[in-house]
C-alpha positions as CSV (number, residue, x, y, z in Angstrom):
1,M,39.3,-106.8,-14.7
2,Q,39.9,-103.6,-16.4
3,K,38.0,-101.8,-12.5
4,I,41.1,-103.6,-11.0
5,L,43.4,-102.4,-13.3
6,I,42.5,-99.2,-13.6
7,A,42.1,-98.9,-9.5
8,A,45.7,-100.3,-9.3
9,A,47.0,-97.8,-12.0
10,L,45.5,-95.2,-9.9
11,G,46.6,-96.1,-6.7
12,T,50.2,-96.4,-7.8
13,G,50.0,-93.1,-9.9
14,L,48.8,-91.1,-6.5
15,M,51.9,-93.1,-4.5
16,I,54.5,-92.1,-7.2
17,G,52.9,-88.4,-6.8
18,A,52.8,-87.9,-3.3
19,F,56.2,-89.4,-3.0
20,S,57.9,-87.3,-5.7
21,A,55.9,-84.4,-3.8
22,S,57.4,-85.1,-0.6
23,Y,60.9,-84.3,-1.9
24,A,60.1,-81.2,-3.5
25,K,61.6,-77.9,-2.3
26,L,60.6,-74.3,-2.2
27,P,63.4,-71.8,-3.2
28,P,64.2,-70.1,0.1
29,A,62.6,-66.7,1.1
30,P,64.6,-63.6,0.7
31,A,66.2,-62.0,3.3
32,K,64.2,-59.4,4.8
33,T,65.6,-55.8,4.9
34,D,66.0,-54.0,8.0
35,A,62.9,-51.6,7.0
36,E,60.6,-54.6,6.5
37,K,61.9,-55.9,10.0
38,A,61.0,-53.0,11.7
39,V,57.5,-52.2,9.7
40,E,56.8,-56.1,11.1
41,A,58.0,-55.4,14.4
42,E,55.8,-52.2,14.7
43,K,52.8,-54.0,13.1
44,A,53.3,-57.1,16.0
45,A,53.9,-54.1,18.7
46,A,50.6,-52.7,17.6
47,A,48.8,-55.9,17.8
48,K,50.2,-56.8,20.9
49,A,48.8,-53.4,22.4
50,K,45.5,-53.9,21.0
51,A,44.9,-57.6,22.3
52,A,46.0,-56.2,25.7
53,D,43.4,-53.2,25.3
54,Q,40.7,-55.9,24.4
55,L,41.6,-58.1,27.4
56,G,41.4,-55.4,30.0
57,K,38.1,-54.3,28.4
58,A,36.9,-57.7,28.5
59,Q,38.0,-58.2,32.2
60,D,36.2,-55.2,33.3
61,R,33.2,-56.1,31.7
62,A,33.4,-59.7,33.3
63,A,33.9,-58.0,36.9
64,A,31.0,-55.6,36.4
65,N,28.8,-58.6,35.3
66,Y,29.8,-60.6,38.0
67,R,28.8,-57.3,40.5
68,K,25.6,-57.2,39.1
69,G,24.7,-60.8,39.4
70,K,25.7,-60.6,42.8
71,G,24.0,-57.5,43.8
72,I,27.6,-55.7,44.8
73,A,27.8,-51.9,44.8
74,E,30.7,-50.3,42.4
75,A,33.9,-50.1,44.7
76,K,34.5,-46.7,45.2
77,P,38.3,-45.3,45.2
78,A,40.0,-45.1,48.4
79,A,40.2,-41.5,49.9
80,A,43.5,-39.9,49.3
81,T,45.3,-40.0,53.3
82,K,47.4,-37.3,54.3
83,P,50.7,-38.0,55.6
84,G,51.0,-37.5,59.3
85,K,53.6,-35.4,61.4
86,K,56.5,-37.4,62.3
């Protein structure tokens, strides 16, 4: 009988705790200054540039691996053509 009462008390306590926690609110975050926004934007731009660079390198490695596996020679750049007379 005691185990049932203890389990019921614990269950009730957990439900009350979860119910009250769902209504708890954190205070709003302070507004960011222009300097903080600029630093954050600069970090985001740097991260985006780094991700683009890493993507380009990964694509180059994948293409080289594909060419190696297929036995395809490296692509040579097209020769520059001279404009003809009109």
